[in-house]
TIVO-262304 format. One record per residue (C-alpha): x, y negated, z negated; residue number from 1; chain. Coordinates in Angstrom, 1 decimal, padded with zeros to 4 digits. Example, Ala and Ser with C-alpha at 12.3 -4.5 7.8 and 13.67 -1.06 7.14 Angstrom:
# TIVO-262304
<rec c1="012.3" c2="004.5" c3="-007.8" seq="1" mol="A"/>
<rec c1="013.7" c2="001.1" c3="-007.1" seq="2" mol="A"/>
# end
This chain:
# TIVO-262304
<rec c1="-016.7" c2="-016.9" c3="003.7" seq="1" mol="A"/>
<rec c1="-020.5" c2="-017.4" c3="004.2" seq="2" mol="A"/>
<rec c1="-021.2" c2="-021.2" c3="003.9" seq="3" mol="A"/>
<rec c1="-018.1" c2="-022.8" c3="003.1" seq="4" mol="A"/>
<rec c1="-016.2" c2="-024.8" c3="005.3" seq="5" mol="A"/>
<rec c1="-012.5" c2="-023.9" c3="005.9" seq="6" mol="A"/>
<rec c1="-009.7" c2="-025.9" c3="005.9" seq="7" mol="A"/>
<rec c1="-006.4" c2="-025.3" c3="007.8" seq="8" mol="A"/>
<rec c1="-002.9" c2="-025.3" c3="007.3" seq="9" mol="A"/>
<rec c1="000.3" c2="-024.7" c3="009.4" seq="10" mol="A"/>
<rec c1="003.0" c2="-021.9" c3="008.9" seq="11" mol="A"/>
<rec c1="005.7" c2="-020.9" c3="010.5" seq="12" mol="A"/>
<rec c1="003.6" c2="-018.2" c3="012.6" seq="13" mol="A"/>
<rec c1="000.8" c2="-020.4" c3="013.4" seq="14" mol="A"/>
<rec c1="-002.3" c2="-021.6" c3="011.6" seq="15" mol="A"/>
<rec c1="-004.2" c2="-020.2" c3="008.5" seq="16" mol="A"/>
<rec c1="-007.6" c2="-021.0" c3="007.8" seq="17" mol="A"/>
<rec c1="-008.3" c2="-020.9" c3="004.5" seq="18" mol="A"/>
<rec c1="-011.3" c2="-021.7" c3="001.7" seq="19" mol="A"/>
<rec c1="-010.4" c2="-023.2" c3="-001.3" seq="20" mol="A"/>
<rec c1="-012.7" c2="-023.5" c3="-004.3" seq="21" mol="A"/>
<rec c1="-012.6" c2="-025.2" c3="-008.0" seq="22" mol="A"/>
<rec c1="-010.3" c2="-027.7" c3="-009.2" seq="23" mol="A"/>
<rec c1="-006.8" c2="-028.5" c3="-007.8" seq="24" mol="A"/>
<rec c1="-005.7" c2="-028.9" c3="-011.3" seq="25" mol="A"/>
<rec c1="-007.1" c2="-025.5" c3="-012.8" seq="26" mol="A"/>
<rec c1="-004.5" c2="-022.7" c3="-012.6" seq="27" mol="A"/>
<rec c1="-004.6" c2="-020.9" c3="-008.8" seq="28" mol="A"/>
<rec c1="-006.0" c2="-017.4" c3="-008.0" seq="29" mol="A"/>
<rec c1="-005.3" c2="-015.9" c3="-004.7" seq="30" mol="A"/>
<rec c1="-007.6" c2="-014.0" c3="-002.9" seq="31" mol="A"/>
<rec c1="-006.5" c2="-011.5" c3="-000.2" seq="32" mol="A"/>
<rec c1="-008.2" c2="-009.3" c3="002.1" seq="33" mol="A"/>
<rec c1="-007.1" c2="-006.5" c3="003.8" seq="34" mol="A"/>
<rec c1="-007.7" c2="-005.2" c3="007.5" seq="35" mol="A"/>
<rec c1="-010.2" c2="-005.7" c3="010.0" seq="36" mol="A"/>
<rec c1="-011.5" c2="-007.7" c3="007.2" seq="37" mol="A"/>
<rec c1="-011.5" c2="-012.0" c3="006.4" seq="38" mol="A"/>
<rec c1="-011.8" c2="-013.5" c3="003.8" seq="39" mol="A"/>
<rec c1="-015.7" c2="-013.2" c3="004.1" seq="40" mol="A"/>
<rec c1="-014.7" c2="-010.3" c3="001.5" seq="41" mol="A"/>
<rec c1="-014.5" c2="-012.7" c3="-001.1" seq="42" mol="A"/>
<rec c1="-017.9" c2="-014.7" c3="-000.9" seq="43" mol="A"/>
<rec c1="-019.2" c2="-013.1" c3="-004.3" seq="44" mol="A"/>
<rec c1="-015.8" c2="-013.9" c3="-006.6" seq="45" mol="A"/>
<rec c1="-015.0" c2="-017.0" c3="-005.1" seq="46" mol="A"/>
<rec c1="-018.3" c2="-019.0" c3="-007.3" seq="47" mol="A"/>
<rec c1="-017.8" c2="-017.0" c3="-010.0" seq="48" mol="A"/>
<rec c1="-013.9" c2="-018.0" c3="-010.2" seq="49" mol="A"/>
<rec c1="-014.2" c2="-021.1" c3="-009.5" seq="50" mol="A"/>
<rec c1="-015.8" c2="-022.9" c3="-012.4" seq="51" mol="A"/>
<rec c1="-012.8" c2="-022.2" c3="-014.1" seq="52" mol="A"/>
<rec c1="-009.6" c2="-021.5" c3="-011.4" seq="53" mol="A"/>
<rec c1="-008.7" c2="-023.2" c3="-008.1" seq="54" mol="A"/>
<rec c1="-009.5" c2="-020.0" c3="-005.8" seq="55" mol="A"/>
<rec c1="-007.7" c2="-019.9" c3="-002.5" seq="56" mol="A"/>
<rec c1="-009.0" c2="-017.4" c3="000.3" seq="57" mol="A"/>
<rec c1="-007.2" c2="-017.5" c3="003.2" seq="58" mol="A"/>
<rec c1="-007.7" c2="-015.4" c3="006.4" seq="59" mol="A"/>
<rec c1="-003.9" c2="-013.6" c3="006.9" seq="60" mol="A"/>
<rec c1="-002.5" c2="-014.7" c3="010.3" seq="61" mol="A"/>
<rec c1="-004.4" c2="-013.2" c3="013.1" seq="62" mol="A"/>
<rec c1="-007.8" c2="-012.4" c3="011.4" seq="63" mol="A"/>
<rec c1="-010.9" c2="-014.3" c3="010.9" seq="64" mol="A"/>
<rec c1="-010.5" c2="-017.4" c3="011.6" seq="65" mol="A"/>
<rec c1="-006.7" c2="-018.1" c3="011.3" seq="66" mol="A"/>
<rec c1="-004.7" c2="-018.7" c3="014.2" seq="67" mol="A"/>
<rec c1="-003.8" c2="-015.7" c3="016.9" seq="68" mol="A"/>
<rec c1="-000.2" c2="-016.0" c3="018.3" seq="69" mol="A"/>
<rec c1="000.4" c2="-013.6" c3="020.9" seq="70" mol="A"/>
<rec c1="004.3" c2="-013.0" c3="019.4" seq="71" mol="A"/>
<rec c1="003.2" c2="-013.8" c3="015.7" seq="72" mol="A"/>
<rec c1="004.8" c2="-011.3" c3="013.6" seq="73" mol="A"/>
<rec c1="001.6" c2="-009.8" c3="011.8" seq="74" mol="A"/>
<rec c1="003.7" c2="-007.1" c3="009.4" seq="75" mol="A"/>
<rec c1="003.0" c2="-006.8" c3="005.9" seq="76" mol="A"/>
<rec c1="006.3" c2="-008.5" c3="005.0" seq="77" mol="A"/>
<rec c1="005.7" c2="-011.4" c3="007.4" seq="78" mol="A"/>
<rec c1="002.3" c2="-012.1" c3="005.9" seq="79" mol="A"/>
<rec c1="004.0" c2="-012.6" c3="002.4" seq="80" mol="A"/>
<rec c1="005.7" c2="-015.1" c3="004.0" seq="81" mol="A"/>
<rec c1="002.9" c2="-017.0" c3="005.8" seq="82" mol="A"/>
<rec c1="000.6" c2="-017.0" c3="002.4" seq="83" mol="A"/>
<rec c1="003.3" c2="-018.5" c3="000.9" seq="84" mol="A"/>
<rec c1="003.9" c2="-020.9" c3="002.8" seq="85" mol="A"/>
<rec c1="000.6" c2="-021.9" c3="002.7" seq="86" mol="A"/>
<rec c1="000.9" c2="-021.5" c3="-001.4" seq="87" mol="A"/>
<rec c1="003.9" c2="-024.1" c3="-001.0" seq="88" mol="A"/>
<rec c1="002.1" c2="-026.5" c3="001.1" seq="89" mol="A"/>
<rec c1="-000.5" c2="-026.7" c3="-001.3" seq="90" mol="A"/>
<rec c1="001.8" c2="-027.3" c3="-004.5" seq="91" mol="A"/>
<rec c1="001.3" c2="-023.8" c3="-005.9" seq="92" mol="A"/>
<rec c1="003.8" c2="-022.3" c3="-007.7" seq="93" mol="A"/>
<rec c1="002.4" c2="-019.7" c3="-010.0" seq="94" mol="A"/>
<rec c1="-000.7" c2="-018.1" c3="-009.7" seq="95" mol="A"/>
<rec c1="-002.7" c2="-015.2" c3="-010.1" seq="96" mol="A"/>
<rec c1="-004.1" c2="-012.7" c3="-007.1" seq="97" mol="A"/>
<rec c1="-006.3" c2="-010.4" c3="-006.0" seq="98" mol="A"/>
<rec c1="-005.6" c2="-008.3" c3="-003.5" seq="99" mol="A"/>
<rec c1="-007.4" c2="-005.7" c3="-001.1" seq="100" mol="A"/>
<rec c1="-006.4" c2="-003.3" c3="001.3" seq="101" mol="A"/>
<rec c1="-003.3" c2="-004.7" c3="003.3" seq="102" mol="A"/>
<rec c1="-003.9" c2="-008.1" c3="001.0" seq="103" mol="A"/>
<rec c1="-003.3" c2="-005.6" c3="-001.9" seq="104" mol="A"/>
<rec c1="000.3" c2="-004.8" c3="-000.1" seq="105" mol="A"/>
<rec c1="001.4" c2="-008.8" c3="000.1" seq="106" mol="A"/>
<rec c1="000.1" c2="-009.2" c3="-003.6" seq="107" mol="A"/>
<rec c1="002.7" c2="-006.9" c3="-004.9" seq="108" mol="A"/>
<rec c1="005.4" c2="-007.8" c3="-003.1" seq="109" mol="A"/>
<rec c1="004.4" c2="-011.5" c3="-004.1" seq="110" mol="A"/>
<rec c1="004.7" c2="-010.2" c3="-007.4" seq="111" mol="A"/>
<rec c1="007.7" c2="-008.9" c3="-007.2" seq="112" mol="A"/>
<rec c1="009.0" c2="-012.1" c3="-006.3" seq="113" mol="A"/>
<rec c1="008.0" c2="-012.9" c3="-010.4" seq="114" mol="A"/>
<rec c1="005.6" c2="-016.1" c3="-008.7" seq="115" mol="A"/>
<rec c1="002.6" c2="-014.3" c3="-009.9" seq="116" mol="A"/>
<rec c1="001.2" c2="-014.1" c3="-013.6" seq="117" mol="A"/>
<rec c1="-001.9" c2="-011.6" c3="-012.9" seq="118" mol="A"/>
<rec c1="-002.4" c2="-008.9" c3="-010.3" seq="119" mol="A"/>
<rec c1="-005.4" c2="-007.3" c3="-009.4" seq="120" mol="A"/>
<rec c1="-005.3" c2="-004.6" c3="-007.0" seq="121" mol="A"/>
<rec c1="-008.3" c2="-003.4" c3="-005.3" seq="122" mol="A"/>
<rec c1="-008.1" c2="000.2" c3="-003.1" seq="123" mol="A"/>
<rec c1="-004.5" c2="-001.5" c3="-002.2" seq="124" mol="A"/>
<rec c1="-002.1" c2="000.0" c3="000.5" seq="125" mol="A"/>
<rec c1="001.0" c2="001.2" c3="-001.8" seq="126" mol="A"/>
<rec c1="004.1" c2="003.1" c3="-001.8" seq="127" mol="A"/>
<rec c1="004.2" c2="005.1" c3="001.7" seq="128" mol="A"/>
<rec c1="001.0" c2="005.8" c3="002.1" seq="129" mol="A"/>
<rec c1="000.1" c2="003.7" c3="004.7" seq="130" mol="A"/>
<rec c1="-001.2" c2="002.8" c3="007.8" seq="131" mol="A"/>
<rec c1="-003.7" c2="005.8" c3="006.8" seq="132" mol="A"/>
<rec c1="-004.1" c2="008.9" c3="009.3" seq="133" mol="A"/>
<rec c1="-007.6" c2="007.3" c3="010.8" seq="134" mol="A"/>
<rec c1="-005.2" c2="004.0" c3="011.5" seq="135" mol="A"/>
<rec c1="-002.6" c2="005.8" c3="013.3" seq="136" mol="A"/>
<rec c1="-005.2" c2="007.7" c3="015.2" seq="137" mol="A"/>
<rec c1="-006.5" c2="004.1" c3="016.7" seq="138" mol="A"/>
<rec c1="-003.1" c2="002.9" c3="017.1" seq="139" mol="A"/>
<rec c1="-002.6" c2="005.8" c3="019.3" seq="140" mol="A"/>
<rec c1="-005.3" c2="004.7" c3="021.5" seq="141" mol="A"/>
<rec c1="-005.2" c2="001.4" c3="021.7" seq="142" mol="A"/>
<rec c1="-002.8" c2="000.8" c3="024.0" seq="143" mol="A"/>
<rec c1="-005.0" c2="-001.1" c3="026.5" seq="144" mol="A"/>
<rec c1="-007.8" c2="-002.4" c3="023.8" seq="145" mol="A"/>
<rec c1="-011.5" c2="-002.6" c3="025.3" seq="146" mol="A"/>
<rec c1="-013.4" c2="-005.1" c3="023.0" seq="147" mol="A"/>
<rec c1="-016.5" c2="-002.3" c3="023.3" seq="148" mol="A"/>
<rec c1="-014.3" c2="000.5" c3="021.8" seq="149" mol="A"/>
<rec c1="-012.7" c2="-001.9" c3="019.1" seq="150" mol="A"/>
<rec c1="-016.4" c2="-002.9" c3="017.9" seq="151" mol="A"/>
<rec c1="-016.8" c2="000.7" c3="018.1" seq="152" mol="A"/>
<rec c1="-014.2" c2="000.9" c3="016.0" seq="153" mol="A"/>
<rec c1="-015.0" c2="-001.6" c3="013.5" seq="154" mol="A"/>
<rec c1="-018.2" c2="-000.7" c3="013.3" seq="155" mol="A"/>
<rec c1="-017.3" c2="003.0" c3="012.4" seq="156" mol="A"/>
<rec c1="-015.0" c2="001.7" c3="009.9" seq="157" mol="A"/>
<rec c1="-017.6" c2="-000.2" c3="008.3" seq="158" mol="A"/>
<rec c1="-020.0" c2="002.9" c3="008.0" seq="159" mol="A"/>
<rec c1="-016.7" c2="005.2" c3="006.3" seq="160" mol="A"/>
<rec c1="-016.1" c2="001.9" c3="004.0" seq="161" mol="A"/>
<rec c1="-019.3" c2="002.0" c3="002.3" seq="162" mol="A"/>
<rec c1="-020.5" c2="004.4" c3="-000.5" seq="163" mol="A"/>
<rec c1="-023.5" c2="001.8" c3="-000.9" seq="164" mol="A"/>
<rec c1="-024.3" c2="000.4" c3="002.6" seq="165" mol="A"/>
<rec c1="-027.9" c2="-001.0" c3="001.3" seq="166" mol="A"/>
<rec c1="-025.6" c2="-003.5" c3="-000.4" seq="167" mol="A"/>
<rec c1="-024.2" c2="-005.2" c3="002.5" seq="168" mol="A"/>
<rec c1="-027.0" c2="-008.2" c3="003.2" seq="169" mol="A"/>
<rec c1="-028.3" c2="-009.2" c3="006.6" seq="170" mol="A"/>
<rec c1="-025.5" c2="-010.9" c3="008.9" seq="171" mol="A"/>
<rec c1="-022.7" c2="-009.1" c3="006.7" seq="172" mol="A"/>
<rec c1="-021.9" c2="-006.6" c3="009.2" seq="173" mol="A"/>
<rec c1="-021.9" c2="-009.1" c3="012.2" seq="174" mol="A"/>
<rec c1="-019.3" c2="-011.6" c3="010.5" seq="175" mol="A"/>
<rec c1="-017.2" c2="-008.6" c3="009.8" seq="176" mol="A"/>
<rec c1="-017.6" c2="-007.5" c3="013.8" seq="177" mol="A"/>
<rec c1="-017.6" c2="-011.6" c3="014.8" seq="178" mol="A"/>
<rec c1="-013.6" c2="-012.3" c3="015.1" seq="179" mol="A"/>
<rec c1="-013.0" c2="-009.4" c3="017.3" seq="180" mol="A"/>
<rec c1="-015.7" c2="-009.7" c3="019.3" seq="181" mol="A"/>
<rec c1="-014.8" c2="-009.9" c3="023.5" seq="182" mol="A"/>
<rec c1="-011.5" c2="-009.3" c3="025.2" seq="183" mol="A"/>
<rec c1="-009.8" c2="-012.4" c3="023.0" seq="184" mol="A"/>
<rec c1="-010.6" c2="-010.3" c3="019.7" seq="185" mol="A"/>
<rec c1="-010.5" c2="-007.4" c3="021.1" seq="186" mol="A"/>
<rec c1="-006.6" c2="-008.4" c3="021.7" seq="187" mol="A"/>
<rec c1="-006.1" c2="-009.8" c3="018.4" seq="188" mol="A"/>
<rec c1="-007.3" c2="-006.3" c3="016.9" seq="189" mol="A"/>
<rec c1="-005.0" c2="-004.3" c3="018.9" seq="190" mol="A"/>
<rec c1="-002.0" c2="-006.6" c3="017.9" seq="191" mol="A"/>
<rec c1="-003.2" c2="-006.5" c3="014.0" seq="192" mol="A"/>
<rec c1="-003.5" c2="-003.0" c3="014.4" seq="193" mol="A"/>
<rec c1="-000.4" c2="-002.0" c3="015.8" seq="194" mol="A"/>
<rec c1="001.4" c2="-004.2" c3="013.0" seq="195" mol="A"/>
<rec c1="000.8" c2="-001.5" c3="010.3" seq="196" mol="A"/>
<rec c1="003.5" c2="000.1" c3="010.2" seq="197" mol="A"/>
<rec c1="004.1" c2="001.1" c3="006.8" seq="198" mol="A"/>
<rec c1="007.3" c2="-001.0" c3="006.2" seq="199" mol="A"/>
<rec c1="007.7" c2="-003.3" c3="002.8" seq="200" mol="A"/>
<rec c1="006.8" c2="-000.9" c3="000.4" seq="201" mol="A"/>
<rec c1="007.9" c2="002.2" c3="000.3" seq="202" mol="A"/>
<rec c1="011.0" c2="002.5" c3="-001.5" seq="203" mol="A"/>
<rec c1="009.9" c2="-000.3" c3="-004.5" seq="204" mol="A"/>
<rec c1="008.7" c2="002.1" c3="-007.3" seq="205" mol="A"/>
<rec c1="011.7" c2="001.1" c3="-009.6" seq="206" mol="A"/>
<rec c1="010.7" c2="-002.6" c3="-008.6" seq="207" mol="A"/>
<rec c1="007.3" c2="-002.0" c3="-009.7" seq="208" mol="A"/>
<rec c1="008.4" c2="000.2" c3="-013.0" seq="209" mol="A"/>
<rec c1="010.0" c2="-003.2" c3="-014.0" seq="210" mol="A"/>
<rec c1="006.8" c2="-005.7" c3="-013.9" seq="211" mol="A"/>
<rec c1="005.6" c2="-007.0" c3="-016.5" seq="212" mol="A"/>
<rec c1="002.7" c2="-009.0" c3="-015.0" seq="213" mol="A"/>
<rec c1="-000.4" c2="-007.6" c3="-016.2" seq="214" mol="A"/>
<rec c1="-002.2" c2="-005.8" c3="-013.7" seq="215" mol="A"/>
<rec c1="-006.0" c2="-004.5" c3="-013.1" seq="216" mol="A"/>
<rec c1="-006.5" c2="-001.3" c3="-010.8" seq="217" mol="A"/>
<rec c1="-010.1" c2="-000.9" c3="-009.1" seq="218" mol="A"/>
<rec c1="-010.4" c2="001.7" c3="-006.6" seq="219" mol="A"/>
<rec c1="-013.5" c2="003.7" c3="-004.8" seq="220" mol="A"/>
<rec c1="-013.2" c2="007.4" c3="-005.7" seq="221" mol="A"/>
<rec c1="-015.0" c2="008.4" c3="-002.1" seq="222" mol="A"/>
<rec c1="-012.2" c2="005.9" c3="-000.3" seq="223" mol="A"/>
<rec c1="-011.5" c2="007.8" c3="002.7" seq="224" mol="A"/>
<rec c1="-008.5" c2="006.0" c3="004.0" seq="225" mol="A"/>
<rec c1="-006.2" c2="005.2" c3="000.6" seq="226" mol="A"/>
<rec c1="-007.4" c2="008.2" c3="-001.8" seq="227" mol="A"/>
<rec c1="-007.7" c2="007.7" c3="-005.5" seq="228" mol="A"/>
<rec c1="-004.8" c2="009.1" c3="-006.0" seq="229" mol="A"/>
<rec c1="-003.1" c2="006.1" c3="-005.5" seq="230" mol="A"/>
<rec c1="-004.7" c2="003.9" c3="-008.2" seq="231" mol="A"/>
<rec c1="-003.6" c2="007.0" c3="-010.4" seq="232" mol="A"/>
<rec c1="-000.2" c2="006.9" c3="-009.2" seq="233" mol="A"/>
<rec c1="000.6" c2="002.8" c3="-009.4" seq="234" mol="A"/>
<rec c1="-001.5" c2="003.1" c3="-012.7" seq="235" mol="A"/>
<rec c1="001.8" c2="005.3" c3="-013.8" seq="236" mol="A"/>
<rec c1="004.1" c2="003.4" c3="-012.3" seq="237" mol="A"/>
<rec c1="002.7" c2="000.1" c3="-013.0" seq="238" mol="A"/>
<rec c1="003.7" c2="-000.4" c3="-016.9" seq="239" mol="A"/>
<rec c1="001.2" c2="-003.1" c3="-017.8" seq="240" mol="A"/>
<rec c1="-001.6" c2="-001.4" c3="-015.8" seq="241" mol="A"/>
<rec c1="-005.3" c2="-000.6" c3="-016.3" seq="242" mol="A"/>
<rec c1="-007.0" c2="001.5" c3="-013.7" seq="243" mol="A"/>
<rec c1="-010.6" c2="001.8" c3="-013.4" seq="244" mol="A"/>
<rec c1="-012.2" c2="004.4" c3="-010.7" seq="245" mol="A"/>
<rec c1="-015.8" c2="003.7" c3="-009.1" seq="246" mol="A"/>
<rec c1="-017.6" c2="006.9" c3="-008.4" seq="247" mol="A"/>
<rec c1="-020.1" c2="006.6" c3="-005.4" seq="248" mol="A"/>
<rec c1="-018.0" c2="003.8" c3="-004.0" seq="249" mol="A"/>
<rec c1="-015.6" c2="003.8" c3="-000.5" seq="250" mol="A"/>
<rec c1="-013.1" c2="001.7" c3="000.8" seq="251" mol="A"/>
<rec c1="-014.6" c2="-001.4" c3="000.5" seq="252" mol="A"/>
<rec c1="-015.4" c2="-001.7" c3="-003.1" seq="253" mol="A"/>
<rec c1="-016.2" c2="-005.5" c3="-003.3" seq="254" mol="A"/>
<rec c1="-019.1" c2="-004.7" c3="-001.3" seq="255" mol="A"/>
<rec c1="-020.1" c2="-001.5" c3="-002.6" seq="256" mol="A"/>
<rec c1="-019.8" c2="-002.7" c3="-006.5" seq="257" mol="A"/>
<rec c1="-020.0" c2="-006.0" c3="-006.4" seq="258" mol="A"/>
<rec c1="-022.4" c2="-006.1" c3="-009.3" seq="259" mol="A"/>
<rec c1="-019.8" c2="-004.4" c3="-011.0" seq="260" mol="A"/>
<rec c1="-016.3" c2="-005.7" c3="-010.2" seq="261" mol="A"/>
<rec c1="-017.0" c2="-009.3" c3="-009.6" seq="262" mol="A"/>
<rec c1="-017.5" c2="-010.0" c3="-013.4" seq="263" mol="A"/>
<rec c1="-014.7" c2="-007.3" c3="-014.4" seq="264" mol="A"/>
<rec c1="-012.1" c2="-008.9" c3="-012.3" seq="265" mol="A"/>
<rec c1="-014.0" c2="-012.5" c3="-013.9" seq="266" mol="A"/>
<rec c1="-013.1" c2="-011.7" c3="-017.4" seq="267" mol="A"/>
<rec c1="-009.8" c2="-010.0" c3="-016.8" seq="268" mol="A"/>
<rec c1="-008.3" c2="-013.1" c3="-015.5" seq="269" mol="A"/>
<rec c1="-010.1" c2="-014.8" c3="-017.8" seq="270" mol="A"/>
<rec c1="-008.5" c2="-013.1" c3="-020.8" seq="271" mol="A"/>
<rec c1="-004.8" c2="-011.7" c3="-019.2" seq="272" mol="A"/>
<rec c1="-004.1" c2="-015.0" c3="-016.9" seq="273" mol="A"/>
<rec c1="-006.0" c2="-018.2" c3="-018.5" seq="274" mol="A"/>
<rec c1="-005.7" c2="-016.5" c3="-022.4" seq="275" mol="A"/>
<rec c1="-009.3" c2="-017.2" c3="-023.2" seq="276" mol="A"/>
<rec c1="-011.0" c2="-015.1" c3="-025.9" seq="277" mol="A"/>
<rec c1="-013.2" c2="-012.3" c3="-024.3" seq="278" mol="A"/>
<rec c1="-017.0" c2="-013.3" c3="-024.2" seq="279" mol="A"/>
<rec c1="-020.3" c2="-011.2" c3="-023.0" seq="280" mol="A"/>
<rec c1="-021.3" c2="-014.0" c3="-021.1" seq="281" mol="A"/>
<rec c1="-021.5" c2="-012.4" c3="-017.7" seq="282" mol="A"/>
<rec c1="-022.9" c2="-009.4" c3="-018.8" seq="283" mol="A"/>
<rec c1="-022.1" c2="-006.0" c3="-019.8" seq="284" mol="A"/>
<rec c1="-019.5" c2="-004.0" c3="-017.2" seq="285" mol="A"/>
<rec c1="-020.6" c2="-000.4" c3="-017.2" seq="286" mol="A"/>
<rec c1="-016.6" c2="000.7" c3="-016.2" seq="287" mol="A"/>
<rec c1="-014.3" c2="002.8" c3="-018.7" seq="288" mol="A"/>
<rec c1="-010.6" c2="001.3" c3="-017.9" seq="289" mol="A"/>
<rec c1="-007.8" c2="004.3" c3="-018.4" seq="290" mol="A"/>
<rec c1="-006.2" c2="007.0" c3="-016.4" seq="291" mol="A"/>
<rec c1="-008.3" c2="010.0" c3="-015.5" seq="292" mol="A"/>
<rec c1="-008.3" c2="012.4" c3="-018.1" seq="293" mol="A"/>
<rec c1="-005.7" c2="015.1" c3="-018.2" seq="294" mol="A"/>
<rec c1="-007.2" c2="018.1" c3="-016.5" seq="295" mol="A"/>
<rec c1="-010.2" c2="017.0" c3="-014.4" seq="296" mol="A"/>
<rec c1="-009.8" c2="018.3" c3="-011.2" seq="297" mol="A"/>
<rec c1="-011.0" c2="016.6" c3="-007.8" seq="298" mol="A"/>
<rec c1="-014.1" c2="017.2" c3="-006.4" seq="299" mol="A"/>
# end
C-alpha cells in the first residue's frame, strides 16, 4: 500500500507482508486482494476505515511483498489457512472482511468458518465459475514463464480490468507490475497463476444459503473475467445479501470507482458491523442496492 510501511508475519507457508492501520483495540476489518494485485489495491480504503476500525491488509502468499516459496501451496484453501494464521497471530478472533477477486473467495470461506461478522464481496470468484477463460488460456501458455510475456500479460489485464483508466494515478500501473518484474517475478507469477485451480468454492451453495452474515456485493457491470451474473447469483444464494452493479466499470472496481465504493463500503461496515447509525458525513453515494429489475436484458 503506497506510503505505508508493511509488517511481516510468519505462517506455515511463508512470510506474509501486511499493512496494519488504526487502533488495535478497535474491531478488525481484513482487506483481501485478488490476483495479480496486492494490498496496494486498498490504498484508498484503508485510511477511510482506519479511524473506526483496525485495518489489516495482507499481500497473499506469493503476491506483492509477501514471500514466494517455490514449494508452497498457493491455492485458495491454503490461502485461507495463511490468512487465518496471520489473524490468530495478531489476536483477531472475529472480524469483517472485504474481498476482491480471489480475495473474495478467501473471504467467503472464512465466513463459512463462522468468524466473519460482516462480508463485502467485490467482483469475487464464486461457485465453480473460476478461473476465468482468460486465466485458463494464460495457464496453458505459462509452462515456461518469460518476464517480458508476464509483464505484457499484466499490462493487458490492467487494460481489460479498467473501465476508467483515467482514475489510475501516475505510478499506480508500475506498482501493479513491480512484483512480477524480472525472471524471479515471472516465475512467481507463473506459480500463482497455475494455482488458480477452481477448487474450494464449488458445491458450497447450500452452506452459503445458510449464511447469516450481513453481506454487500459490489460488481462492475463490464467485468470481462467474472460476469455480473455472478453477483446476482451470489445475491440470490446468500439470504442477507444486498447487490450493487456499477455501470461502465470493469473488474478492478476499487480502481474504477473508488469515490463511490469506498464510502459505500465504509457506511455499510459502520452500520452493519459497528452498528453505528447511518450518517451522510461521507457524502452522497449514487448507487442503488438491490437485484436487477425483472425482465431487464443484458446489453
